[in-house]
LOVO-805051 format. One record per residue (C-alpha): x, y, z; residue in three letters; residue number from 1. Coordinates in pm, 1 decimal. Example, Ala and Ser with C-alpha at 12.3 -4.5 7.8 and 13.67 -1.06 7.14 Angstrom:
# residues 2
+----------+----------+----------+--------+-----+
|     east |    north |       up | residu | num |
+----------+----------+----------+--------+-----+
|   1230.0 |   -450.0 |    780.0 |    Ala |   1 |
|   1367.0 |   -106.0 |    714.0 |    Ser |   2 |
+----------+----------+----------+--------+-----+
This chain:
# residues 266
+----------+----------+----------+--------+-----+
|     east |    north |       up | residu | num |
+----------+----------+----------+--------+-----+
|    -11.8 |    -23.5 |      6.6 |    Unk |   1 |
|    278.8 |    231.5 |     65.3 |    Unk |   2 |
|    658.8 |    286.9 |    -82.8 |    Unk |   3 |
|    909.7 |    133.5 |    167.6 |    Unk |   4 |
|   1250.9 |    293.1 |    306.5 |    Unk |   5 |
|   1568.1 |     64.7 |    350.4 |    Unk |   6 |
|   1836.2 |    208.8 |    532.1 |    Unk |   7 |
|   2154.5 |     47.6 |    408.0 |    Unk |   8 |
|   2396.4 |    -60.9 |    740.2 |    Unk |   9 |
|   2720.6 |     25.1 |    527.8 |    Unk |  10 |
|   2689.2 |    350.9 |    462.5 |    Unk |  11 |
|   2361.5 |    504.5 |    632.8 |    Unk |  12 |
|   2208.9 |    551.1 |    291.1 |    Unk |  13 |
|   1833.6 |    515.8 |    217.2 |    Unk |  14 |
|   1695.4 |    326.7 |    -49.4 |    Unk |  15 |
|   1324.0 |    388.0 |   -149.9 |    Unk |  16 |
|   1082.4 |    108.0 |   -282.1 |    Unk |  17 |
|    846.1 |    292.2 |   -434.8 |    Unk |  18 |
|    611.7 |     32.3 |   -559.8 |    Unk |  19 |
|    306.4 |    156.6 |   -294.6 |    Unk |  20 |
|      0.3 |    362.4 |   -365.0 |    Unk |  21 |
|    114.2 |    656.8 |   -110.2 |    Unk |  22 |
|    418.2 |    810.8 |   -185.0 |    Unk |  23 |
|    640.8 |    865.6 |    184.0 |    Unk |  24 |
|    925.5 |   1101.0 |    269.7 |    Unk |  25 |
|   1267.7 |    952.4 |    432.6 |    Unk |  26 |
|   1105.1 |    986.1 |    780.3 |    Unk |  27 |
|    798.8 |    774.6 |    701.1 |    Unk |  28 |
|    582.3 |   1029.8 |    711.6 |    Unk |  29 |
|    326.7 |   1031.2 |    430.9 |    Unk |  30 |
|    408.8 |   1274.9 |    113.7 |    Unk |  31 |
|    113.5 |   1233.3 |   -144.5 |    Unk |  32 |
|   -146.1 |   1006.0 |   -271.9 |    Unk |  33 |
|     17.1 |    844.3 |   -601.7 |    Unk |  34 |
|   -271.8 |    871.0 |   -897.6 |    Unk |  35 |
|   -275.1 |    478.3 |   -886.7 |    Unk |  36 |
|   -414.6 |    483.4 |   -511.0 |    Unk |  37 |
|   -757.0 |    670.0 |   -690.5 |    Unk |  38 |
|   -735.7 |    421.6 |   -970.5 |    Unk |  39 |
|   -771.9 |    149.1 |   -754.5 |    Unk |  40 |
|  -1076.4 |    298.5 |   -544.4 |    Unk |  41 |
|  -1237.7 |    320.7 |   -889.9 |    Unk |  42 |
|  -1135.9 |    -29.4 |   -990.4 |    Unk |  43 |
|  -1284.0 |   -158.7 |   -659.6 |    Unk |  44 |
|  -1591.7 |     22.6 |   -689.0 |    Unk |  45 |
|  -1711.3 |   -153.0 |  -1013.0 |    Unk |  46 |
|  -1535.4 |   -480.5 |  -1031.2 |    Unk |  47 |
|  -1727.9 |   -691.2 |   -745.8 |    Unk |  48 |
|  -1823.2 |  -1031.7 |   -708.0 |    Unk |  49 |
|  -2158.9 |   -938.1 |   -918.7 |    Unk |  50 |
|  -1972.7 |   -886.4 |  -1230.3 |    Unk |  51 |
|  -1888.7 |  -1241.3 |  -1412.8 |    Unk |  52 |
|  -1601.3 |  -1286.1 |  -1651.7 |    Unk |  53 |
|  -1796.6 |  -1357.4 |  -2025.2 |    Unk |  54 |
|  -1575.7 |  -1627.5 |  -2196.1 |    Unk |  55 |
|  -1524.1 |  -1573.0 |  -2574.1 |    Unk |  56 |
|  -1686.8 |  -1246.7 |  -2597.6 |    Unk |  57 |
|  -1709.9 |  -1178.9 |  -2973.9 |    Unk |  58 |
|  -1654.1 |   -802.8 |  -3088.0 |    Unk |  59 |
|  -1473.3 |   -667.3 |  -3378.1 |    Unk |  60 |
|  -1307.0 |   -285.9 |  -3411.4 |    Unk |  61 |
|  -1214.6 |    -55.3 |  -3629.7 |    Unk |  62 |
|   -801.5 |    -44.2 |  -3486.5 |    Unk |  63 |
|   -566.4 |   -242.8 |  -3737.7 |    Unk |  64 |
|   -247.0 |    -73.5 |  -3627.7 |    Unk |  65 |
|   -231.4 |   -167.5 |  -3280.4 |    Unk |  66 |
|   -306.1 |   -453.0 |  -3045.1 |    Unk |  67 |
|   -613.6 |   -427.9 |  -2783.5 |    Unk |  68 |
|   -654.6 |   -625.9 |  -2482.5 |    Unk |  69 |
|  -1071.8 |   -669.7 |  -2387.5 |    Unk |  70 |
|  -1293.0 |   -857.1 |  -2199.3 |    Unk |  71 |
|  -1627.4 |   -850.9 |  -2096.8 |    Unk |  72 |
|  -1864.3 |   -885.1 |  -1773.9 |    Unk |  73 |
|  -2187.9 |   -936.7 |  -1720.5 |    Unk |  74 |
|  -2404.1 |   -863.1 |  -1425.0 |    Unk |  75 |
|  -2565.6 |  -1095.4 |  -1212.0 |    Unk |  76 |
|  -2954.9 |  -1087.9 |  -1214.7 |    Unk |  77 |
|  -2984.8 |   -853.5 |  -1516.6 |    Unk |  78 |
|  -2720.9 |   -955.9 |  -1769.0 |    Unk |  79 |
|  -2596.6 |   -604.9 |  -1872.5 |    Unk |  80 |
|  -2278.4 |   -591.3 |  -1961.7 |    Unk |  81 |
|  -1920.5 |   -396.8 |  -1936.1 |    Unk |  82 |
|  -1656.7 |   -436.0 |  -2165.8 |    Unk |  83 |
|  -1301.1 |   -350.2 |  -2037.9 |    Unk |  84 |
|  -1040.6 |   -231.5 |  -2290.4 |    Unk |  85 |
|   -692.1 |    -73.3 |  -2362.5 |    Unk |  86 |
|   -363.7 |    -86.3 |  -2588.9 |    Unk |  87 |
|   -164.2 |   -378.4 |  -2478.5 |    Unk |  88 |
|     88.7 |   -369.6 |  -2727.9 |    Unk |  89 |
|    352.5 |   -147.9 |  -2567.5 |    Unk |  90 |
|    525.2 |    -53.1 |  -2245.1 |    Unk |  91 |
|    270.3 |    167.9 |  -2045.5 |    Unk |  92 |
|    394.3 |    497.2 |  -2046.5 |    Unk |  93 |
|    242.0 |    900.3 |  -1902.9 |    Unk |  94 |
|     73.6 |    955.8 |  -2208.1 |    Unk |  95 |
|   -282.7 |   1021.9 |  -2203.9 |    Unk |  96 |
|   -347.1 |   1065.8 |  -2559.3 |    Unk |  97 |
|   -615.3 |    845.1 |  -2679.9 |    Unk |  98 |
|   -714.8 |    709.2 |  -3013.6 |    Unk |  99 |
|  -1067.7 |    699.9 |  -3071.4 |    Unk | 100 |
|  -1181.9 |    350.5 |  -3188.0 |    Unk | 101 |
|  -1520.1 |    157.2 |  -3304.0 |    Unk | 102 |
|  -1620.8 |   -133.3 |  -3142.5 |    Unk | 103 |
|  -1908.1 |   -412.5 |  -3256.2 |    Unk | 104 |
|  -2022.4 |   -635.0 |  -3034.8 |    Unk | 105 |
|  -2260.3 |   -939.9 |  -3170.6 |    Unk | 106 |
|  -2443.6 |   -994.5 |  -2848.9 |    Unk | 107 |
|  -2473.0 |   -711.0 |  -2643.6 |    Unk | 108 |
|  -2692.0 |   -615.9 |  -2349.1 |    Unk | 109 |
|  -2701.8 |   -261.2 |  -2303.4 |    Unk | 110 |
|  -2984.5 |    -12.9 |  -2235.3 |    Unk | 111 |
|  -2768.0 |    292.7 |  -2138.8 |    Unk | 112 |
|  -2404.8 |    266.5 |  -2216.3 |    Unk | 113 |
|  -2154.9 |    503.2 |  -2045.8 |    Unk | 114 |
|  -1777.2 |    512.7 |  -2110.2 |    Unk | 115 |
|  -1559.9 |    496.6 |  -1806.6 |    Unk | 116 |
|  -1188.3 |    597.4 |  -1766.9 |    Unk | 117 |
|  -1090.6 |    375.1 |  -1474.3 |    Unk | 118 |
|   -733.5 |    586.6 |  -1417.6 |    Unk | 119 |
|   -977.2 |    907.9 |  -1366.0 |    Unk | 120 |
|  -1245.8 |    793.6 |  -1238.5 |    Unk | 121 |
|  -1448.7 |    996.6 |  -1509.6 |    Unk | 122 |
|  -1776.4 |    885.6 |  -1682.7 |    Unk | 123 |
|  -1953.5 |   1008.0 |  -1984.0 |    Unk | 124 |
|  -2240.0 |    915.2 |  -2209.8 |    Unk | 125 |
|  -2174.5 |    759.9 |  -2493.3 |    Unk | 126 |
|  -2290.0 |   1008.8 |  -2750.7 |    Unk | 127 |
|  -2330.6 |    784.9 |  -3088.0 |    Unk | 128 |
|  -2380.3 |    448.5 |  -3059.7 |    Unk | 129 |
|  -2682.1 |    196.7 |  -3230.0 |    Unk | 130 |
|  -2803.3 |   -116.5 |  -3167.1 |    Unk | 131 |
|  -2903.4 |   -373.8 |  -3434.4 |    Unk | 132 |
|  -3103.6 |   -679.0 |  -3288.3 |    Unk | 133 |
|  -2833.1 |   -831.4 |  -3045.9 |    Unk | 134 |
|  -2536.9 |   -644.1 |  -3231.1 |    Unk | 135 |
|  -2417.4 |   -274.2 |  -3093.7 |    Unk | 136 |
|  -2198.5 |    -49.9 |  -3234.5 |    Unk | 137 |
|  -1986.2 |    238.4 |  -3005.2 |    Unk | 138 |
|  -1825.7 |    477.3 |  -3233.8 |    Unk | 139 |
|  -1509.7 |    686.5 |  -3148.3 |    Unk | 140 |
|  -1437.7 |    524.8 |  -2810.2 |    Unk | 141 |
|  -1152.7 |    679.7 |  -2659.5 |    Unk | 142 |
|   -868.5 |    442.2 |  -2606.0 |    Unk | 143 |
|   -511.5 |    443.8 |  -2445.8 |    Unk | 144 |
|   -259.5 |    198.1 |  -2254.1 |    Unk | 145 |
|   -485.2 |    234.6 |  -1964.8 |    Unk | 146 |
|   -785.8 |     50.9 |  -1937.6 |    Unk | 147 |
|  -1122.0 |    237.7 |  -2001.5 |    Unk | 148 |
|  -1449.7 |     73.0 |  -2013.9 |    Unk | 149 |
|  -1804.6 |     55.3 |  -2210.8 |    Unk | 150 |
|  -2046.4 |    -46.9 |  -1964.8 |    Unk | 151 |
|  -2393.1 |    -37.8 |  -1890.4 |    Unk | 152 |
|  -2497.4 |    274.3 |  -1636.0 |    Unk | 153 |
|  -2676.9 |     13.9 |  -1432.0 |    Unk | 154 |
|  -2401.5 |   -241.1 |  -1380.6 |    Unk | 155 |
|  -2231.2 |      1.0 |  -1112.2 |    Unk | 156 |
|  -2329.9 |    268.9 |   -887.3 |    Unk | 157 |
|  -2285.7 |    615.6 |  -1032.5 |    Unk | 158 |
|  -2382.4 |    965.1 |   -834.1 |    Unk | 159 |
|  -2626.6 |   1192.2 |  -1048.3 |    Unk | 160 |
|  -2600.9 |   1572.7 |   -998.2 |    Unk | 161 |
|  -2997.7 |   1615.2 |  -1000.3 |    Unk | 162 |
|  -2958.2 |   1982.0 |   -849.0 |    Unk | 163 |
|  -3106.7 |   2256.1 |   -992.0 |    Unk | 164 |
|  -2911.8 |   2512.1 |  -1198.3 |    Unk | 165 |
|  -2974.7 |   2850.7 |  -1094.8 |    Unk | 166 |
|  -2810.9 |   3215.8 |  -1133.3 |    Unk | 167 |
|  -2660.3 |   3097.9 |  -1522.9 |    Unk | 168 |
|  -2450.5 |   3392.7 |  -1660.0 |    Unk | 169 |
|  -2293.5 |   3331.9 |  -1940.5 |    Unk | 170 |
|  -2153.2 |   3672.0 |  -2080.6 |    Unk | 171 |
|  -1955.8 |   3779.0 |  -2401.7 |    Unk | 172 |
|  -1669.4 |   4042.0 |  -2431.5 |    Unk | 173 |
|  -1928.9 |   4359.1 |  -2411.3 |    Unk | 174 |
|  -2072.8 |   4199.0 |  -2069.8 |    Unk | 175 |
|  -2386.7 |   4105.9 |  -2254.2 |    Unk | 176 |
|  -2538.4 |   3804.7 |  -2103.5 |    Unk | 177 |
|  -2608.7 |   3486.3 |  -2341.3 |    Unk | 178 |
|  -2827.0 |   3212.1 |  -2267.4 |    Unk | 179 |
|  -2759.6 |   2878.3 |  -2279.4 |    Unk | 180 |
|  -2789.8 |   2746.5 |  -2683.1 |    Unk | 181 |
|  -2744.3 |   3114.5 |  -2772.2 |    Unk | 182 |
|  -2433.2 |   3169.0 |  -3019.8 |    Unk | 183 |
|  -2156.3 |   3417.7 |  -2980.1 |    Unk | 184 |
|  -2066.3 |   3618.2 |  -3293.4 |    Unk | 185 |
|  -1708.8 |   3627.6 |  -3153.2 |    Unk | 186 |
|  -1464.5 |   3420.4 |  -3002.9 |    Unk | 187 |
|  -1240.6 |   3739.0 |  -2820.0 |    Unk | 188 |
|  -1368.0 |   3771.7 |  -2473.0 |    Unk | 189 |
|  -1431.4 |   3558.1 |  -2171.6 |    Unk | 190 |
|  -1739.8 |   3311.3 |  -2028.4 |    Unk | 191 |
|  -1848.2 |   3322.0 |  -1697.6 |    Unk | 192 |
|  -2094.6 |   3045.2 |  -1573.1 |    Unk | 193 |
|  -2222.2 |   3048.9 |  -1205.4 |    Unk | 194 |
|  -2453.4 |   2817.5 |  -1028.5 |    Unk | 195 |
|  -2579.1 |   2850.2 |   -686.7 |    Unk | 196 |
|  -2325.8 |   2755.6 |   -435.5 |    Unk | 197 |
|  -2299.7 |   2396.0 |   -320.4 |    Unk | 198 |
|  -2034.9 |   2262.8 |   -105.7 |    Unk | 199 |
|  -2115.3 |   1903.6 |   -277.3 |    Unk | 200 |
|  -2048.4 |   1981.4 |   -632.2 |    Unk | 201 |
|  -1758.1 |   2073.9 |   -854.1 |    Unk | 202 |
|  -1786.5 |   2258.8 |  -1199.3 |    Unk | 203 |
|  -1580.6 |   2322.3 |  -1463.0 |    Unk | 204 |
|  -1615.6 |   2470.5 |  -1826.5 |    Unk | 205 |
|  -1452.4 |   2395.1 |  -2138.2 |    Unk | 206 |
|  -1409.1 |   2510.2 |  -2483.2 |    Unk | 207 |
|  -1448.2 |   2215.4 |  -2741.0 |    Unk | 208 |
|  -1355.1 |   2236.3 |  -3142.9 |    Unk | 209 |
|  -1430.2 |   2045.6 |  -3444.4 |    Unk | 210 |
|  -1542.3 |   1663.2 |  -3359.0 |    Unk | 211 |
|  -1587.7 |   1764.7 |  -3003.9 |    Unk | 212 |
|  -1190.1 |   1799.5 |  -2958.1 |    Unk | 213 |
|  -1131.7 |   1955.8 |  -2611.3 |    Unk | 214 |
|   -901.2 |   2285.9 |  -2644.2 |    Unk | 215 |
|   -910.2 |   2422.6 |  -2295.5 |    Unk | 216 |
|  -1105.3 |   2388.7 |  -1932.8 |    Unk | 217 |
|  -1124.2 |   2605.4 |  -1654.9 |    Unk | 218 |
|  -1214.2 |   2496.0 |  -1302.6 |    Unk | 219 |
|  -1469.7 |   2665.7 |  -1112.3 |    Unk | 220 |
|  -1416.2 |   2874.5 |   -784.5 |    Unk | 221 |
|  -1602.0 |   2923.7 |   -513.6 |    Unk | 222 |
|  -1664.7 |   3296.9 |   -409.0 |    Unk | 223 |
|  -1919.0 |   3310.2 |   -106.7 |    Unk | 224 |
|  -2276.5 |   3248.2 |   -299.6 |    Unk | 225 |
|  -2185.6 |   3107.0 |   -602.0 |    Unk | 226 |
|  -1977.2 |   2857.0 |   -787.5 |    Unk | 227 |
|  -1800.8 |   3038.3 |  -1077.9 |    Unk | 228 |
|  -1597.6 |   2925.9 |  -1364.8 |    Unk | 229 |
|  -1415.3 |   3167.8 |  -1623.9 |    Unk | 230 |
|  -1286.4 |   3093.4 |  -1961.1 |    Unk | 231 |
|  -1081.8 |   3333.1 |  -2122.7 |    Unk | 232 |
|  -1131.4 |   3350.6 |  -2527.4 |    Unk | 233 |
|   -894.8 |   3495.5 |  -2711.6 |    Unk | 234 |
|   -716.8 |   3509.5 |  -3074.0 |    Unk | 235 |
|   -576.2 |   3150.6 |  -3069.9 |    Unk | 236 |
|   -917.3 |   3000.7 |  -2970.1 |    Unk | 237 |
|  -1078.0 |   3095.8 |  -3329.4 |    Unk | 238 |
|  -1099.4 |   2691.7 |  -3423.3 |    Unk | 239 |
|  -1343.9 |   2671.9 |  -3093.9 |    Unk | 240 |
|  -1689.1 |   2571.5 |  -3203.4 |    Unk | 241 |
|  -1887.7 |   2518.3 |  -2845.7 |    Unk | 242 |
|  -1851.8 |   2615.2 |  -2484.6 |    Unk | 243 |
|  -1960.7 |   2352.7 |  -2217.7 |    Unk | 244 |
|  -2027.9 |   2368.0 |  -1845.4 |    Unk | 245 |
|  -2038.2 |   2054.9 |  -1608.6 |    Unk | 246 |
|  -2115.7 |   1955.2 |  -1263.1 |    Unk | 247 |
|  -2048.2 |   1660.8 |  -1072.0 |    Unk | 248 |
|  -2087.7 |   1533.1 |   -731.7 |    Unk | 249 |
|  -1741.8 |   1562.8 |   -490.4 |    Unk | 250 |
|  -1812.4 |   1231.9 |   -321.2 |    Unk | 251 |
|  -1830.3 |   1030.0 |   -631.3 |    Unk | 252 |
|  -1593.7 |    785.9 |   -657.0 |    Unk | 253 |
|  -1681.7 |    753.3 |  -1057.0 |    Unk | 254 |
|  -1869.9 |   1065.8 |  -1086.0 |    Unk | 255 |
|  -2107.3 |   1113.8 |  -1382.4 |    Unk | 256 |
|  -2060.4 |   1431.6 |  -1531.8 |    Unk | 257 |
|  -2405.1 |   1646.8 |  -1606.5 |    Unk | 258 |
|  -2384.1 |   1866.4 |  -1861.5 |    Unk | 259 |
|  -2570.3 |   2223.3 |  -1760.6 |    Unk | 260 |
|  -2495.0 |   2423.8 |  -2048.5 |    Unk | 261 |
|  -2376.6 |   2423.4 |  -2424.5 |    Unk | 262 |
|  -2333.5 |   2761.7 |  -2628.7 |    Unk | 263 |
|  -2251.8 |   2749.8 |  -3040.9 |    Unk | 264 |
|  -2006.2 |   2970.9 |  -3117.5 |    Unk | 265 |
|  -2012.7 |   3118.5 |  -3491.3 |    Unk | 266 |
+----------+----------+----------+--------+-----+
């Protein structure tokens, strides 16, 4: 669980065994929690004795140049499925760059498919998917060398945010208020989004380009009565197409992002 320190008898030097989930100082005190600690929490929150491996799971992908590891599971009682996948053909790196992969399964069982990044715990609705009988196709699934899931949302517990959003305030560079789904004629300026203060909620706003490609993101700050996030838009953001804001529950081990606003940019 925690790193180990060994003091060498010969010269008194200290050797660290850094395989633990918690980083320590030379005096054995805790220095920091490693990202793998939270990843293990995410894995443990999903994979329990109610998920059973499916032998010989039949699937195809659009990937032709890299090797994928893919396993599937079904939920006891409902038969709803969870697919785990990642690139297995190279030594893992610290890169989080993903490749969009299309998956087709011949005997699936999904009602509400979501995408889960087990490294971060983030959960997203899968925007484009199709069902044809027992066959399911999931498009543009972001895959990298860390495990991600294609899962029916009922297969594990997710904290959905149902808080009502009020005091929504988005302004252009001239300070004019813009409501959700209005258009911004110029990218130059800033977007400000506020919701009523809620100590249980996080919020961020993000700028997206073509094909929903993330350009930049800004986390929210608590300024008293409101949680607010400000995204600065400049001439370098000309390729931006959409501004979106999301909220999620702080205590969610696997947070379900709830989109609260989407604004198109001309």
